[in-house]
C-alpha positions as CSV (number, residue, x, y, z in Angstrom):
1,L,-25.0,-31.8,-38.9
2,S,-25.3,-35.5,-38.9
3,Q,-24.1,-36.1,-42.5
4,P,-20.6,-37.7,-43.0
5,S,-18.9,-34.6,-43.9
6,F,-19.4,-33.3,-40.4
7,A,-18.2,-36.7,-38.7
8,K,-14.7,-35.3,-38.0
9,W,-15.8,-32.3,-35.8
10,N,-18.2,-34.5,-33.8
11,F,-21.1,-32.3,-34.3
12,R,-24.6,-33.4,-33.1
13,E,-27.6,-31.7,-33.1
14,V,-28.9,-29.9,-29.9
15,L,-32.4,-28.1,-31.1
16,P,-34.8,-29.1,-32.2
17,G,-33.4,-32.4,-31.6
18,S,-34.3,-36.1,-33.1
19,N,-37.9,-36.0,-31.8
20,Y,-38.7,-33.5,-34.7
21,Q,-38.3,-34.9,-38.1
22,T,-41.3,-34.2,-40.3
23,R,-42.3,-30.7,-41.7
24,D,-45.2,-30.5,-39.3
25,E,-43.2,-31.4,-36.3
26,L,-40.4,-28.9,-37.1
27,I,-43.1,-26.2,-37.7
28,E,-44.4,-27.1,-34.2
29,W,-41.3,-26.5,-32.7
30,I,-40.5,-23.3,-34.3
31,R,-43.9,-22.0,-33.3
32,G,-43.1,-23.0,-29.7
33,N,-39.6,-21.8,-29.6
34,A,-38.8,-19.1,-31.9
35,T,-38.3,-15.6,-30.7
36,T,-37.5,-12.2,-32.1
37,G,-34.2,-10.4,-31.4
38,F,-35.5,-7.2,-30.0
39,H,-32.9,-4.4,-29.8
40,Y,-33.9,-2.4,-26.8
41,I,-34.4,1.4,-27.5
42,G,-35.6,4.6,-26.5
43,T,-35.5,3.8,-22.5
44,C,-33.9,7.3,-21.9
45,K,-35.4,9.4,-24.9
46,M,-33.5,12.3,-26.1
47,G,-35.5,15.6,-26.6
48,T,-37.2,18.4,-25.2
49,D,-40.5,17.4,-24.2
50,P,-41.7,16.2,-20.7
51,L,-41.0,12.6,-21.5
52,A,-37.5,13.0,-22.4
53,V,-34.5,12.1,-20.2
54,V,-31.4,13.2,-22.4
55,N,-30.9,16.8,-23.6
56,P,-30.2,16.8,-27.4
57,T,-27.9,19.6,-27.2
58,D,-25.1,18.1,-25.0
59,M,-26.5,14.6,-24.2
60,K,-26.5,15.0,-20.6
61,V,-29.5,13.7,-18.4
62,W,-31.9,16.6,-17.5
63,G,-31.7,17.3,-13.9
64,V,-28.3,15.3,-13.1
65,E,-24.9,16.6,-13.3
66,R,-22.1,14.9,-15.1
67,L,-24.0,12.0,-16.6
68,R,-24.4,11.5,-20.5
69,I,-26.3,8.7,-22.3
70,I,-24.4,7.7,-25.2
71,D,-26.3,4.6,-26.6
72,A,-29.3,3.4,-28.3
73,S,-31.5,4.3,-25.2
74,V,-31.6,7.8,-26.4
75,A,-33.5,7.0,-29.7
76,P,-36.9,8.9,-29.3
77,S,-38.9,6.2,-30.9
78,S,-38.5,2.8,-32.1
79,F,-37.6,1.8,-35.9
80,S,-37.2,-1.2,-38.1
81,A,-33.6,-1.4,-38.5
82,N,-30.5,-2.9,-36.6
83,T,-29.4,-0.5,-34.0
84,Q,-25.7,-0.5,-34.9
85,S,-25.8,2.2,-37.1
86,L,-27.9,4.5,-34.5
87,V,-25.2,3.8,-31.8
88,Y,-22.2,4.5,-34.2
89,A,-24.0,8.1,-35.1
90,V,-24.8,8.6,-31.3
91,A,-21.2,8.0,-30.2
92,A,-19.9,10.0,-33.2
93,R,-22.2,13.0,-32.0
94,A,-21.0,12.4,-28.5
95,V,-17.5,12.5,-29.2
96,D,-17.9,16.0,-31.0
97,L,-19.8,17.2,-28.1
98,I,-17.4,16.2,-25.5
99,V,-14.5,17.5,-27.4
100,A,-15.8,20.7,-28.1
101,E,-16.9,21.0,-24.3
102,Y,-13.3,20.1,-23.2
103,R,-12.0,22.4,-25.7
104,Q,-14.2,25.3,-24.3
105,K,-13.0,24.7,-20.9
106,Q,-9.4,24.7,-21.7
107,K,-9.7,28.2,-23.4
108,L,-11.2,29.2,-20.1
109,H,-8.5,28.0,-18.1
110,D,-5.8,29.6,-20.5
């Protein structure tokens, strides 16, 4: 960002900073500062085993009335992929379940 072509935007390097110039210095900085980008999942496991929190048939929390969990926390185990597609699939399934439940209630009231 210190090159002349970036001058009109007044960019400046923030990290790692001017104290790190050589390859070894940059590697040292990366080793001391780099982290992973964890996407936490599985904190409200969906399933039927004793550790499960969410019922897989309706996405409602076991033993709690009127509460559904509709996010990546329902994944029963970790995987090595971005969680976005998981969240889309969980949300799509939840919509189907909620709409079906609503329609069933409507039929009972008719």
